[in-house]
C-alpha positions as CSV (number, residue, x, y, z in Angstrom):
1,M,0.0,0.0,0.0
2,P,1.4,3.4,-0.9
3,V,2.4,5.6,2.1
4,R,0.6,8.9,2.3
5,L,2.2,11.9,4.0
6,E,-0.9,12.1,6.3
7,D,0.0,8.6,7.6
8,S,3.7,9.0,7.9
9,V,3.6,11.2,11.0
10,W,1.8,9.7,14.0
11,I,0.0,12.3,16.2
12,P,-2.0,11.0,19.2
13,P,-5.6,12.1,19.5
14,L,-5.9,15.5,21.2
15,K,-8.9,16.7,23.2
16,T,-10.3,20.1,22.6
17,D,-11.7,22.5,25.3
18,S,-15.2,22.1,23.8
19,G,-15.4,18.4,23.2
20,N,-13.8,15.6,21.2
21,I,-13.3,15.9,17.5
22,S,-10.6,14.7,15.1
23,V,-7.5,16.7,14.9
24,Q,-8.1,17.3,11.2
25,Q,-11.4,19.1,12.0
26,A,-10.0,21.4,14.7
27,V,-8.8,25.0,14.7
28,Y,-5.4,25.4,16.1
29,Q,-4.7,28.3,18.6
30,I,-1.1,29.2,18.0
31,K,1.0,31.7,19.8
32,I,3.8,33.2,17.7
33,V,6.7,34.8,19.6
34,L,9.6,36.6,17.9
35,L,12.5,35.2,19.9
36,G,15.1,37.6,21.4
37,T,12.6,40.5,21.8
38,G,12.0,41.9,25.3
39,P,9.3,42.7,26.1
40,P,8.2,40.0,23.7
41,I,6.7,40.8,20.3
42,W,4.0,38.2,19.8
43,R,0.7,37.2,18.1
44,R,-2.1,34.8,18.8
45,V,-3.8,33.2,15.7
46,L,-6.5,30.7,15.0
47,V,-5.7,28.5,12.0
48,P,-7.6,25.5,10.5
49,A,-5.8,22.2,11.0
50,E,-6.2,21.5,7.3
51,F,-3.8,24.3,6.4
52,T,-0.4,23.4,5.1
53,L,2.8,24.9,6.4
54,A,2.9,26.9,3.2
55,Q,-0.3,28.6,4.2
56,L,0.9,28.9,7.8
57,H,3.9,30.8,6.4
58,N,1.5,33.3,4.9
59,V,-0.3,33.5,8.3
60,V,2.9,34.3,10.1
61,Q,4.0,36.9,7.6
62,A,0.7,38.8,7.8
63,A,0.3,38.5,11.5
64,M,3.8,39.7,12.4
65,G,3.9,42.4,9.7
66,W,6.7,41.0,7.5
67,E,6.8,41.8,3.8
68,N,7.7,38.3,2.5
69,D,10.8,39.6,0.8
70,H,13.2,36.8,2.0
71,L,13.6,33.1,2.3
72,H,12.0,31.1,5.2
73,E,12.0,27.7,6.8
74,F,10.1,25.7,9.5
75,H,12.2,23.6,12.0
76,I,10.0,21.0,13.5
77,G,11.2,17.9,15.5
78,G,14.6,18.0,13.8
79,L,13.2,18.3,10.3
80,R,13.3,21.3,7.9
81,F,10.2,22.3,6.0
82,G,10.1,25.0,3.3
83,V,10.5,25.5,-0.4
84,R,12.6,22.6,-1.7
85,D,16.0,23.6,-3.0
86,P,17.8,21.1,-5.3
87,S,21.1,22.4,-4.0
88,D,20.5,20.9,-0.6
89,A,21.8,17.5,-1.7
90,L,25.0,19.1,-3.1
91,M,25.6,20.9,0.2
92,G,25.3,17.7,2.2
93,G,22.8,19.0,4.7
94,P,19.4,17.5,5.6
95,P,16.9,17.9,2.8
96,C,14.1,20.5,3.1
97,I,10.7,18.9,2.9
98,N,8.1,20.6,0.7
99,E,6.0,22.7,3.0
100,E,3.1,22.4,0.6
101,N,2.8,18.7,1.4
102,A,2.7,19.1,5.2
103,R,-0.5,19.7,6.9
104,I,-0.6,21.5,10.3
105,A,-2.6,18.6,11.8
106,N,0.2,16.2,10.9
107,V,3.3,18.1,12.1
108,L,2.3,20.5,14.8
109,N,1.4,19.2,18.3
110,K,2.0,20.0,21.9
111,R,4.8,17.5,22.6
112,G,8.6,17.9,22.4
113,P,10.8,20.8,21.3
114,K,8.9,23.9,20.2
115,P,8.6,24.3,16.4
116,K,10.3,27.4,15.0
117,Y,9.7,29.5,11.9
118,I,12.9,31.3,10.6
119,Y,12.5,34.2,8.3
120,D,15.4,36.0,6.4
121,F,18.5,33.9,6.8
122,G,20.6,37.0,6.9
123,D,18.8,38.8,9.8
124,S,17.7,35.5,11.1
125,W,14.3,36.3,12.7
126,E,13.4,33.2,14.7
127,H,9.8,32.7,15.8
128,A,8.6,30.1,18.4
129,L,5.3,28.5,17.5
130,T,3.3,27.2,20.5
131,V,0.2,25.2,20.0
132,E,-1.8,26.4,23.0
133,K,-5.1,24.5,22.4
134,L,-7.4,23.0,19.9
135,L,-10.9,24.4,19.3
136,I,-14.1,23.4,17.6
137,P,-14.5,25.8,14.6
138,E,-17.4,28.2,15.1
139,P,-20.0,28.6,12.3
140,N,-19.7,31.6,10.0
141,I,-16.3,32.5,11.3
142,A,-13.6,33.1,8.6
143,Y,-10.3,31.5,9.5
144,P,-7.4,32.3,9.9
145,L,-8.2,34.8,12.6
146,C,-5.9,36.9,14.8
147,T,-7.1,37.2,18.4
148,G,-4.3,39.1,20.1
149,G,-0.8,40.4,20.1
150,K,1.6,43.0,21.4
151,R,4.1,45.4,19.9
152,N,5.2,46.3,16.4
153,C,7.2,44.0,14.1
154,P,10.8,45.2,13.4
155,P,11.3,46.8,9.9
156,E,12.7,44.5,7.2
157,D,16.5,44.5,6.9
158,S,17.1,46.2,10.2
159,G,20.0,43.9,11.1
160,G,18.3,41.2,13.1
161,I,17.6,41.5,16.9
162,P,20.8,43.4,17.7
163,G,20.4,45.8,14.8
164,F,16.8,46.4,15.6
165,Y,17.4,47.3,19.3
166,N,20.5,49.4,18.4
167,K,18.2,51.4,16.1
168,L,15.5,51.8,18.7
169,E,18.2,53.0,21.2
170,A,19.5,55.6,18.7
171,L,15.9,56.7,17.8
172,A,15.2,57.4,21.4
173,D,18.2,59.7,21.8
174,P,18.2,62.9,19.6
175,N,21.8,63.4,20.6
176,H,22.9,60.0,19.1
177,E,25.3,60.4,16.2
178,E,23.0,58.2,14.0
179,Y,19.7,59.7,15.2
180,E,18.9,61.6,12.0
181,D,19.9,58.8,9.6
182,I,17.9,56.2,11.5
183,R,14.9,58.5,11.9
184,E,14.9,59.1,8.2
185,W,15.2,55.3,7.5
186,M,12.5,54.2,10.1
187,G,10.2,57.1,9.6
188,S,7.4,57.3,12.3
189,F,8.0,53.8,13.5
190,D,6.2,53.1,16.8
191,P,7.5,50.0,18.6
192,E,4.3,49.7,20.6
193,A,1.9,49.9,17.7
194,F,-0.2,46.8,17.0
195,S,-3.8,46.3,15.7
196,V,-5.7,43.0,15.7
197,E,-8.2,44.4,13.2
198,A,-5.4,45.4,10.8
199,V,-4.0,41.8,10.8
200,N,-7.5,40.4,10.2
201,Q,-8.0,42.8,7.3
202,K,-4.8,41.3,5.8
203,F,-6.1,37.8,6.4
204,R,-9.4,38.6,4.6
205,K,-7.5,40.0,1.7
206,I,-5.1,37.0,1.4
207,F,-7.5,34.2,2.2
208,R,-10.7,35.8,0.8
209,G,-12.8,34.4,3.6
210,S,-12.7,31.0,1.8
211,H,-12.3,29.1,5.1
212,K,-15.6,29.9,6.8
213,T,-16.5,26.8,8.7
214,K,-19.5,24.8,9.8
215,P,-19.6,23.3,13.3
216,A,-17.0,20.6,13.8
217,R,-16.2,20.5,10.1
218,V,-13.5,22.1,8.1
219,T,-13.7,22.5,4.3
220,Q,-11.1,20.2,2.7
221,Q,-8.8,21.6,0.1
222,R,-6.9,20.0,-2.8
223,F,-3.7,18.4,-1.5
224,S,-0.9,17.4,-3.8
225,M,0.8,14.1,-3.4
226,P,4.2,14.3,-1.6
227,S,7.3,13.4,-3.4
228,P,9.0,10.0,-2.5
229,E,11.9,12.0,-1.0
230,D,9.5,13.8,1.4
231,V,8.0,10.6,2.6
232,F,11.3,8.9,3.0
233,T,12.8,11.7,5.0
234,L,9.8,11.8,7.4
235,L,9.8,8.0,7.8
236,R,13.5,7.9,8.4
237,A,13.4,10.6,11.0
238,I,10.5,9.0,12.8
239,Q,12.1,5.5,12.8
240,T,15.5,6.7,14.1
241,G,14.5,9.5,16.4
242,G,10.9,9.9,17.1
243,E,10.2,6.8,19.2
244,R,13.4,7.3,21.2
245,S,12.6,10.9,22.0
246,R,9.1,10.0,23.2
247,K,10.5,7.3,25.5
248,Q,13.2,9.6,27.0
249,R,10.8,12.4,27.9
250,Q,9.2,12.3,31.4
251,R,5.4,12.5,31.3
252,L,3.8,15.1,33.5
253,R,0.3,15.3,35.0
254,P,-1.7,18.5,34.3
255,D,-0.2,21.4,36.3
256,E,2.6,19.2,37.6
257,K,5.8,21.2,38.1
258,V,9.4,20.3,37.1
259,P,12.5,21.2,39.2
260,L,15.1,23.7,38.1
261,E,18.2,24.1,40.1
262,L,19.7,27.6,40.0
263,S,22.9,29.0,41.4
264,D,22.9,32.4,43.1
265,R,24.3,33.9,40.0
266,E,21.7,32.4,37.8
267,R,18.9,33.7,40.1
268,T,20.5,37.1,39.8
269,L,20.6,36.9,36.1
270,I,16.9,36.3,35.9
271,L,15.9,38.7,38.6
272,E,18.1,41.6,37.6
273,H,18.7,41.2,33.9
274,T,15.4,40.0,32.3
275,F,11.9,41.4,31.9
276,A,10.4,38.3,33.5
277,D,7.3,39.4,35.4
278,E,6.6,38.9,39.1
279,E,4.4,35.9,38.6
280,L,7.4,34.0,37.2
281,T,10.0,35.3,39.6
282,K,8.3,35.7,43.0
283,H,9.4,32.3,44.3
284,L,13.0,33.0,43.1
285,R,13.2,35.8,45.6
286,V,13.0,33.2,48.5
287,V,16.6,32.4,49.4
288,P,17.1,28.7,50.2
289,G,18.0,27.9,53.8
290,S,21.4,26.6,55.0
291,G,22.0,23.1,53.6
292,E,19.0,23.3,51.2
293,R,19.5,22.8,47.5
294,P,18.4,25.9,45.4
295,I,15.7,24.0,43.5
296,Y,12.7,25.9,42.1
297,R,9.6,24.4,40.5
298,F,7.8,25.6,37.4
299,T,5.0,24.3,35.2
300,L,6.2,23.6,31.7
301,D,4.3,26.7,30.4
302,N,5.9,28.9,33.0
303,L,9.4,27.5,32.4
304,D,8.9,27.9,28.6
305,E,8.0,31.6,29.2
306,L,11.0,32.1,31.5
307,A,13.3,30.6,28.7
308,E,11.9,33.2,26.3
309,F,12.7,36.1,28.6
310,V,16.3,34.7,29.2
311,A,16.8,34.3,25.4
312,A,15.5,37.8,24.8
313,E,18.0,39.4,27.1
314,A,20.8,37.2,25.8
315,N,20.2,38.2,22.2
316,H,20.6,41.9,22.8
317,A,23.0,41.9,25.7
318,K,26.0,44.1,24.8
319,D,28.4,42.6,27.5
320,K,29.9,39.4,26.0
321,K,30.4,37.8,29.4
322,L,26.7,38.5,30.4
323,R,25.5,37.2,27.0
324,K,27.5,34.0,27.4
325,E,26.1,33.4,30.9
326,L,22.5,34.0,29.7
327,D,23.1,31.7,26.7
328,H,24.3,29.0,29.0
329,L,21.3,29.4,31.3
330,F,18.9,29.4,28.3
331,E,20.4,26.1,27.2
332,R,20.0,24.5,30.6
333,I,16.3,25.6,30.7
334,E,15.7,24.2,27.2
335,N,17.2,20.9,28.2
336,V,14.8,20.6,31.1
337,L,11.9,21.5,28.7
338,E,12.9,19.0,26.1
339,S,13.2,16.2,28.7
340,H,9.5,16.5,29.8
341,T,6.1,16.4,28.1
342,D,2.6,17.3,29.3
343,Q,1.0,15.0,26.7
344,D,0.5,11.3,27.0
345,D,2.2,9.3,24.2
């Protein structure tokens, strides 16, 4: 029997907040966070599970405010998805799977390392994609839909995270030597500006309201057959790594917390050098007693949020020693995250 791409990635049944439906019929609530930004630049979108990664690319572009002038890729579970490039084989790297042949329902789930969307390989804008929940589609609602977000997207070609924050710093200081040049280049850029309605207007223009849904049913679209190379790559990755990674991760009950041991210096890094809010840091302010190990407990969601704040500070820290310390702390937190899962296999 021929192998279909839909069958080559095993995703366990997932329950929605409103009842039980198949994953393929659901609407995914996805949070998009531009990594390295502090306070975070983020969006929350609702996307039909039937969408391909090629369509999700258009959703991310419109939601964030990018202009689609550069190359992009998705990194999911050790695999690369994007526009296939024949030169991949010549370069010796892992092949890029055609994003038009990968449905969201087959490749995005709440287990394991967080998927990433990378835009512009020069500036390297990395976005974390978090599947927050699955929802039953509401009648007469056009999807995709933006439901929230904060702060303006950086201008294209602004030099990645360091370049963007350097420009904001110069723009805020009329005495800065580059103030006039940057003001002319960025115009009336407002870093706090964001409009949900403006994003949804873009969605309506791009997708033409063609994904209005009926209850518990999503309109099916034409879906091209994947190439043999795509199927082989997915199967090989699953056979060699997927089963092993599932067994290695510790399963957690809902709201169960995981331990994170922090040195005094690491506590100071979080408390004094990040924008992490009080809800995340309040228990870090309690100094362990004599002879007690400095272990702090977080839910996976809170630990994931803490990692984003640490990464944000590391990416635009000017002091090399501080940046190295924050990078090391971020890697430790990520290792804890990747060794646990809040979904049953």
